VEXDONU-277580 format. One record per residue (C-alpha): chain; x, y, z. Coordinates in steps of 0.5 Angstrom, whole numbers, plus 500, padded with zeros to 3 digits. Layout:
- chain	c1	c2	c3
- A	X	Y	Z
...
//
This chain:
- chain	c1	c2	c3
- A	510	483	480
- A	509	490	477
- A	510	493	470
- A	508	500	468
- A	508	502	460
- A	507	509	458
- A	502	511	463
- A	499	518	463
- A	494	521	468
- A	490	527	466
- A	485	531	470
- A	481	536	468
- A	480	542	472
- A	475	547	469
- A	478	549	462
- A	485	547	465
- A	488	540	463
- A	493	537	469
- A	498	532	467
- A	499	528	473
- A	503	523	470
- A	507	524	463
- A	509	517	460
- A	511	513	467
- A	514	506	465
- A	517	502	471
- A	518	494	473
- A	518	492	480
- A	520	485	481
- A	517	480	486
- A	520	480	493
- A	523	487	492
- A	523	493	497
- A	522	499	493
- A	521	507	495
- A	517	512	491
- A	519	518	493
- A	517	525	491
- A	515	532	493
- A	508	534	494
- A	505	535	487
- A	510	531	484
- A	505	525	482
- A	507	520	487
- A	500	520	490
- A	497	519	483
- A	502	513	481
- A	500	510	488
- A	493	510	486
- A	494	507	479
- A	499	502	483
- A	493	500	488
- A	488	500	483
- A	484	506	486
- A	484	509	479
- A	485	508	472
- A	490	511	467
- A	488	516	462
- A	493	512	457
- A	498	506	458
- A	498	499	460
- A	499	496	467
- A	500	489	469
- A	500	487	476
- A	502	480	478
- A	500	477	471
- A	494	481	470
- A	493	487	465
- A	489	492	470
- A	489	498	466
- A	482	497	463
- A	478	493	468
- A	471	495	470
- A	470	498	477
- A	468	491	480
- A	474	488	477
- A	479	493	480
- A	475	492	487
- A	476	484	486
- A	484	486	484
- A	485	490	490
- A	482	485	495
- A	486	479	493
- A	492	482	490
- A	494	488	495
- A	495	490	502
- A	494	497	503
- A	498	501	509
- A	495	508	510
- A	498	514	513
- A	492	515	517
- A	491	508	519
- A	484	508	516
- A	481	504	522
- A	474	504	523
- A	473	507	530
- A	467	503	533
- A	470	496	531
- A	476	493	535
- A	482	491	533
- A	480	484	531
- A	474	487	527
- A	478	492	523
- A	483	486	521
- A	477	482	519
- A	474	487	514
- A	478	484	508
- A	476	477	509
- A	469	479	510
- A	469	481	503
- A	472	475	501
- A	466	471	504
- A	471	467	509
- A	467	464	514
- A	466	467	521
- A	470	462	525
- A	476	462	520
- A	476	470	519
- A	477	470	527
- A	483	465	527
- A	486	469	521
- A	485	476	524
- A	488	473	531
- A	494	470	528
- A	495	477	524
- A	495	481	530
- A	500	476	534
- A	504	477	528
- A	505	484	529
- A	505	484	537
- A	498	485	538
- A	496	479	541
- A	493	482	547
- A	490	488	544
- A	485	484	540
- A	479	487	543
- A	481	494	544
- A	478	500	539
- A	483	505	536
- A	482	510	541
- A	485	505	546
- A	491	504	542
- A	497	509	541
- A	499	511	534
- A	504	506	533
- A	499	500	535
- A	494	503	530
- A	499	502	525
- A	500	495	527
- A	493	494	526
- A	493	497	519
- A	499	492	518
- A	495	486	520
- A	489	488	516
- A	494	489	510
- A	497	482	511
- A	491	478	513
- A	489	476	506
- A	496	474	504
- A	496	479	498
- A	502	479	493
- A	503	486	494
- A	504	491	500
- A	503	498	498
- A	505	503	504
- A	503	510	503
- A	507	515	508
- A	507	509	513
- A	510	513	519
- A	507	520	517
- A	503	520	523
- A	508	517	528
- A	513	519	533
- A	520	518	531
- A	520	512	536
- A	514	509	533
- A	516	510	526
- A	523	506	527
- A	518	500	530
- A	514	500	524
- A	520	501	519
- A	523	495	522
- A	517	491	522
- A	516	493	514
- A	523	490	514
- A	521	484	517
- A	515	483	512
- A	520	484	506
- A	525	479	509
- A	519	474	510
- A	518	475	502
- A	513	480	501
- A	513	485	495
- A	513	492	499
- A	512	499	495
- A	513	505	500
- A	510	512	498
- A	514	517	501
- A	517	524	501
- A	522	523	506
- A	529	521	504
- A	531	517	510
- A	525	513	509
- A	526	512	502
- A	534	510	504
- A	531	504	508
- A	529	501	501
- A	533	496	496
- A	531	501	491
- A	529	508	490
- A	524	511	484
- A	524	519	484
- A	518	522	481
- A	518	529	479
- A	513	533	475
- A	509	526	473
- A	516	523	470
- A	521	518	473
- A	527	522	474
- A	531	517	478
- A	531	510	479
- A	537	507	483
- A	539	501	487
- A	540	503	494
- A	543	496	496
//
């Protein structure tokens, strides 16, 4: 599913070069549940941006689901993101003026899916995450846990081969966080490839495999179970 070889990312901060990634190589198989963990400044957010095709490396190679994406144009990367990756963000990233179902429909609009089919697929996705009775509620009418469920439904609605979750429980209370992690386990057991980016060791231990990053390099890669 994911193959990264000798990936580097350098940012120019005035006259100073910041090496966010220093020769990262990793391989994530289809249907794996992997946690990438590291403290602030470790490079994990930069790595997430690379895996999510939100940025391009300074050097190195990246293959996603059989596609070599390291040197793609911005438009090509946008297509890959829309077709191959479902994003789940810590801040939910929902549009406040849109209802739950309208938020979930957004990726389908970019795929030019007909309105009737968009509505059907979005309703099914929201029902899958237990929000079938909240289709027409806006984000401010939903709890944090419910908003994250909407975000998960939006990530699922295009049936992407990869789900990429960035601190998915970071803005939630402990009970909602447990519910969201249980849902992510269910998605993984249903066959999704799941990569969770986190600084929380307890969240990381829920995965099958932990990749630890420090100073832009992988310092640990171990199976949990």
